[in-house]
C-alpha positions in Angstrom: -38.0 2.7 -35.3 -35.0 3.1 -33.1 -35.0 6.2 -31.0 -31.6 7.8 -30.4 -30.6 8.3 -26.8 -29.3 11.6 -25.7 -25.5 11.1 -25.2 -25.4 13.6 -22.3 -27.9 11.5 -20.3 -25.7 8.5 -20.3 -22.2 9.2 -19.0 -21.1 5.5 -19.2 -22.8 4.7 -22.5 -19.6 3.6 -24.2 -19.5 0.8 -21.6 -22.8 -0.7 -22.6 -24.3 0.8 -25.8 -23.2 0.3 -29.4 -24.0 2.6 -32.3 -24.0 0.8 -35.7 -25.0 1.2 -39.3 -27.8 -1.1 -40.2 -28.1 -2.4 -43.7 -29.7 -1.9 -46.1 -30.8 1.6 -45.1 -27.4 2.6 -43.6 -29.4 4.2 -40.8 -27.5 4.6 -37.5 -29.1 2.6 -34.7 -28.2 1.9 -31.1 -28.5 -1.2 -28.9 -26.7 -2.9 -26.1 -23.2 -3.9 -26.9 -23.3 -7.6 -26.0 -19.5 -8.0 -25.9 -18.9 -4.9 -23.6 -22.0 -4.4 -21.5 -21.0 -5.4 -18.0 -24.6 -6.6 -17.2 -24.9 -8.6 -20.4 -21.6 -10.2 -19.6 -22.6 -10.8 -16.0 -25.8 -12.3 -17.0 -24.2 -14.6 -19.7 -21.5 -15.6 -17.2 -23.9 -16.3 -14.4 -26.1 -18.4 -16.7 -23.1 -20.3 -18.0 -21.8 -20.9 -14.5 -25.1 -22.2 -13.3 -25.6 -24.5 -16.3 -22.1 -26.0 -16.2 -22.0 -26.4 -12.4 -25.5 -27.8 -12.3 -24.5 -30.4 -14.9 -21.4 -31.3 -12.8 -23.4 -31.5 -9.6 -26.3 -33.5 -11.2 -23.8 -36.0 -12.7 -21.9 -36.5 -9.5 -24.6 -35.9 -6.8 -28.0 -36.1 -8.4 -28.9 -32.5 -7.6 -28.3 -29.1 -9.4 -26.9 -25.7 -8.4 -30.2 -24.4 -6.9 -30.4 -27.4 -4.5 -26.7 -27.0 -3.7 -27.3 -23.4 -2.7 -30.2 -24.5 -0.4 -27.9 -27.0 1.3 -25.4 -24.3 2.0 -28.2 -22.0 3.4 -29.5 -24.7 5.6 -26.1 -25.7 6.7 -25.4 -22.1 7.9 -29.0 -21.3 8.9 -30.8 -24.4 10.2 -34.5 -24.0 10.9 -35.1 -21.5 8.1 -38.5 -21.1 6.5 -38.9 -21.3 2.8 -39.4 -17.5 2.7 -36.2 -16.9 4.6 -34.3 -19.3 2.3 -35.7 -17.6 -0.8 -34.4 -14.3 0.6 -31.0 -15.8 1.3 -30.6 -17.2 -2.3 -32.5 -14.4 -4.0 -34.7 -16.9 -5.8 -38.5 -17.0 -6.0 -40.4 -19.1 -3.4 -41.7 -21.5 -6.0 -38.2 -22.5 -7.1 -37.1 -22.8 -3.5 -40.2 -24.9 -2.7 -39.5 -27.3 -5.7 -35.9 -27.7 -4.7 -36.8 -28.3 -1.0 -39.3 -31.0 -2.0 -36.8 -32.7 -4.2 -34.2 -32.6 -1.4 -36.8 -34.0 1.0 -37.7 -36.8 -1.4 -34.1 -37.7 -1.5 -33.8 -37.6 2.3 -31.5 -34.6 2.5 -33.8 -32.2 4.3 -36.8 -32.4 6.6 -39.1 -29.9 8.2 -40.9 -29.2 11.4 -43.2 -26.5 12.7 -41.9 -23.1 13.6 -41.6 -22.8 17.4 -43.8 -19.7 17.4 -46.2 -20.6 14.6 -46.8 -24.3 13.8 -48.3 -23.3 10.4 -44.8 -22.2 9.2 -42.4 -25.0 8.1 -38.8 -24.6 9.1 -36.3 -26.7 7.2 -33.2 -28.6 8.4 -30.6 -30.8 6.9 -30.8 -34.5 7.7 -27.6 -36.3 8.6 -27.3 -37.5 4.9 -27.9 -33.8 3.9 -24.9 -32.7 6.0 -22.8 -35.5 4.5 -23.9 -34.4 1.0 -23.1 -30.8 1.8 -19.5 -31.8 2.8 -19.0 -33.9 -0.3 -20.4 -31.1 -2.6 -18.3 -28.5 -0.8 -15.1 -30.3 -1.8 -16.2 -30.2 -5.5 -17.4 -26.6 -5.2 -14.1 -25.5 -3.8 -12.3 -27.2 -6.7 -14.5 -25.3 -9.1 -13.9 -22.0 -7.3 -10.1 -22.6 -7.3 -10.1 -23.4 -11.0 -12.3 -20.4 -12.0 -10.4 -17.9 -9.8 -6.9 -19.2 -10.5 -6.0 -16.6 -13.1 -7.1 -13.7 -10.8 -5.0 -12.1 -8.1 -6.5 -11.6 -4.6 -7.0 -7.9 -5.2 -8.9 -8.6 -8.4 -11.1 -11.1 -6.6 -11.7 -8.5 -3.9 -12.4 -5.8 -6.4 -14.9 -8.1 -8.2 -16.6 -9.0 -5.0 -16.9 -5.4 -3.9 -18.2 -4.3 -7.3 -20.8 -7.0 -7.2 -21.9 -6.0 -3.7 -22.3 -2.4 -4.7 -24.3 -3.4 -7.8 -26.5 -5.7 -5.8 -27.4 -2.9 -3.4 -28.2 -0.6 -6.2 -30.3 -3.2 -7.9 -32.3 -3.6 -4.7 -33.3 0.1 -5.1 -33.7 0.1 -8.9 -37.5 -0.2 -9.0 -38.1 2.9 -6.9 -35.3 4.9 -8.5 -35.8 4.3 -12.2 -39.3 5.9 -12.5 -38.6 8.9 -10.2 
């Protein structure tokens, strides 16, 4: 059974919902429009981006996109804890921990105790990790240039601004959706 949504409740529904006639009953139903919904497209595009770039990075460097993001975080923020890293990359701590241990096994990162609490590990890039960062940055920049080449600067800025607005709203979603 497909409940109809009240049109007045959803002012942007034409941007993400699709009404269609379902055979054989010819009953009108509603679901997400997978070719128009910005969040479906964003999700598909992000998944596609991560899969393709991970394959490129694995082939060329032996690590995927998640590990690459951790290298960037540690390059910018040395001596970060795994909790801090997971907040930077917005990934769960288990995925960060797996990636850190992979990078450590390959000699790209190492850890030491936190200066104020030795029980907390803080992570740093090794010299080879910094060199890998620099090599991967060149490839990443080529990927960015290729992907953004059909967009004007104002379109890129608009996309960035829109994503930042949505990210902030997503942070507050759990508390807002059930009010």
